[in-house]
N, C-alpha and C positions, 0 to 999 in steps of 0.2 A: 497278636495285633488284633482288636474289634474294628473290621472294616468297616458295620453296620453301625457307629458308634453313630451320632447322629451331630450336626454341624458340617462346616464346608471340610472337605477332603486334603488332607495333608501330603507334602512330597513325600513322607515316609510310606506312606497307606497306597500310593503312585508306584513306587519302588517295589513293596509286596508283591500287587499284584501283576508286575511287568517283570519280575524275578530281575531287578539287576540293582544295583546298590542305589544308594538316593546319591552321592556325585553324578553316577548317571544323568539318573533323571535333571538333576539342576544342569548337566552339560547339555544334554536334549532343551531343555525349557530355554538354555541361554543362547540357541545356535551353535554352538561348538562343534565343528566337524570333527570332531576325535571318540567320534560313537559309532560303534558297527550299522550297518541298515537293519541288522537284525534287530538290535537293541531298542534303534528308535523309534522303529514302528511297534515294538511290544510297549514303550513308553509312551507312544500317542496312543495308541490302543487303550492302556489304563487311563490315560484322561480322559478317553471321551465317555468311559465307563463310568470314572468315578466324578466328572463333569468337574474334573480340578483347574480350579482357576488358581496361577502363579500368583504369588505374592509379589507384588509389585516395590513395596520398597527392599526385598530381600535381591529380585533382581537388578534393583538400582546399584545395590552395593557391590551385586558379582559384575555387573560391568560395565561400571563409573559413565552410570546415564542417567539422568534425571526424570527423562521422558519429558521435558519442560523448556516452554522458545519463552524468550523475553521478547515482548513488541513495544521497541524503546520510539514512543514521539515527544520529539523536542518541542510543544506545545503547551501554552496554559490551557487551564479547563475549559472556560469560553469555548478557545477553538477548537476544543477536539468536538468538546458535546454539541457546538452548533452548525457545525461542517458538514455537509451530507457527502462530499466525497471522503473524506477520513472516516467516515460511519459506514460507506459501500466496501473501501479497500479493508476493512478489519473484518466485515463480515466473512469477504473473499478469505481471508487469513486463516479465520478462527474456524470456516467449513473444513479447510483442507487438515489445517493442523489436528483435526477432532477426527479424521478419518483415519489420518496415521499416528492415533493413538497420542498423541501428543497434548501438553495442556499450556492455554498461555497463559504466561503472564505479562498485565500491562503495565508501562515504566513512565509515566509523565518525565521527560527529563527535563525540569526546571535548573537543573543542577549543572549550570553553565559549564561549569572546567571538565565536569565529570569524572570526580574525583571518586564519588558517592554509586554514581554507574557504573564505573569500569571493576571498584572494589566486590561491587552486587554479583557480576559478570562473572569473575573471575574469581570468584568463593563457591565454584561450583553447585550454584543452585538452578544451572542451566545448563543445557548441550549446545545452546546457537541465539543468535539474538535476530530480530528484524527490526529495520530503520524506515521509516515512513515519516513523510513531511519534515525534511531537516534542511536547514538552514548552510550557508557558506560559515556562518559566525560560529556554527558549532562547538566550541571547542574539543566538546567530548565525545567526537567520533573521531579524532584523534585517540585520544586514550584510551575507547575500547577496540580499537583497529586490530590489535592482535590478541583479546581476551577471547574469544570464540567465535567460530563461524560463523559469517555475517555475510546477510543479504541487505541490500537498498530496494526500498521501493519509491526508483525513480532515479535520475541518475545524481552520483555522488561529486562532489566540487574537493572534498579535500585530499590533503599529499597522500595524508597515509593510506586512506582508500585506494587513490591513484588508480591505475592500469592494471590490477590483477583482482579489483573489486567484479561481485556479483552481483547483480542489480534486473530489475524489470522497471521499462517506463513505456509511457504513450509516446508517440512521435508529435511531439508538442510545438516542434517548427511548423512540419505540417499542417498540424490540428490551426496554428494561426494563419496560416498562408491561405487553407479555405476558408477560414471564418469571411477574410478579407478580400480575398478574392470574389466570393460569393455579393459582398458588397460593390466591387466593381461590375461584379456581371449587371446587377439590380439598378446600372447607371448612377451610382453614388460615384462623388469625386471630392469630396472632401472629410476624408474620413481619417477620425480619432482614434484613440486607442485608452481604455484601464488597461493598463499588462499589471501583471502579479510583483510582488517582493521583489528588486534585482537581486536579493541573496539567493532565491530558493531556482533550483536548474529551472522549475518549471514557467516560471515569471518571467526568466530570460532570454527562454526559448520561444515560446511565444510571440514575443516581443519581436525575435529574428524571423520567424515567420509573419506579424503584419507588417515587413520592413520590406522581404524580398515579396510580396505579393504585388506592393504598390511599386516598386522598382521594376517587377515585371509588365504592369501597366503604364509604365513611365510615368506615375503620378506624384506629385511631393508627399512626404510625410505628413502628417495631420496632428493636430496638438497629443500628448501625450502626458496621461498623469497614471499617478501607481495610487494600488492600493494593498491591502494584506490579506486578498482572498475573502474577505470578509461583506457584509449585505453596509456594515455603517462606511468599509473604506470604499466600498464603488459609490457609494453616496457624498463624501467627502469628494473622492477623485473626477465624478462627475460636476460636481459645483465647480472644480479647479475650472476644468475644460473650457465651462460656459460663461465662469468668468471674463474668459481672454475672446469670444464667439459662440456663435452656434455652430457647430459642423452637423452637415448632413446622414454622417452616420456614425457608429461608433462600434468597434469591436472592444468586448470586453472580456477580460481574461479569466471571468469563472461565472457562473450564473450565478451565486450568493452575490457577487459585485453586481449582477446588473441589475436585480433585483432592487438594490439602492439606487442603484441609476437611472431606471425608472422611477422609483421617489423623485430626486431632484429634479429631473427632466418635466414629469409632471406639477410640481411647485413653481418652474420655472412657464408655466405655460403652454410648454410643447408638446406633440403628439408622438406617438411612434405608431406606425411608422411614419405618418406622412411629414413629418418634421424632423425626426431623427431614427432613423435606422440603426439596428440594435440587434447583435448577433452576440451569442452567451458562448462558454466552456465549461462542459461538462455531461451538458442532456441528467442534471437532477432532476427528481418528482418535481421542483417548485419551478422547472420550466416548460414545463405542460400547462399547470395553471392560473399563470400571471396574465393579463389580459393590456394586449395581447397575448397567446402565446409566443413566448424564446424561441425565436432560429439559433440552434445553437450548433456546436460540436460533438459530437458523444464519445466518451472515453469509457470503455466499459473497465471500471474501478471493481467492480467486484469478482470479475475473471481479471483484472489484474491482482487483486489478493489474494486469487489463491494460486494465479503461476509466482508468485513470490515463495507464500509457501512452500509449493513445492519443488522449485529449486532449493530452499533450505533442506529440507524433508531429504532431496537426492546427496546434495553434500555429508550431509550425517551420516547418509547409508554407505557414503565410500563410491558413489559413483561421482562421474565427471559432466557435470552439469552444462551445456552452453552459459558463459559470461553473461555475456550481456541478451536479455532479451526486448524488441520491442513489439509494441501491438499497434497498430493498427488503428486510426480515429477516422471518424466519417461527419459529413455535415448533415443536419436535421434538420429542414426546411417548415418553417412553419410562421407566422403572421407580423411577424416582428420585422420582418427582413426580406 
């Protein structure tokens, strides 16, 4: 065998240099324990000498691993590309999966029933899946629950995910409470809220926190309108609130909706914070660039993405990670409240 031939080293060349069989090299490369320590050391030395790079396709066939992860986002393209929170979470997921030598396959799951998505996952195309930004109406979650190892970004609400689901979430209840309590501490008494979608856990939990803070302060609940976490949704929700009267403060369940709320307040001739104080949620980049700069609740979305991916990597590696990881939030005071 010509060990000086040009081109990438082959498994046969590694076997020849190590003085072992091809199958022994294959076992070492694929992490098998059925190899003696001396043979393992010889193979590693040959790999280093020849700068051998294992063929990933061959390893996938041997180990039945694709080294690919499906990232499932049940949103339309406008929400996916327009929401800075989703972008930050995806960035964290991608970063951690890349470190772990996984490829991330994006799936925008507009297939409501989940048939095509489930078929894709069960077809051996990926080793596991991550679901972010899901809704209680997303029937596909039930369809894919048993297809592959699965981790959720955010608390799942589906019965088949149930109490055994793995997920990473921020403390949305505490975030809603912190935001509303901040307004109370600044002397605001008629506090409205623009809540997130009622079919999303984050939307429901932030509303719970808002109500808790008002109850703790002995204040009546203000006007409540819902949005879809978009700028347009925040604008329409703020207009709905103003049609019934002008509160002295509003907690908005996302910074992107707060951008829309600012616009509706300006159109109504109201100023922030003199007429209406505003607190958002996310600490998205836009929060610091608004005028006045937006007081908000910071959730470390990139870190959340990293932890989601890490939990799945551990599951696929045979570890037993904590089923639930909760991330703390904090208030970021700025000029709007």
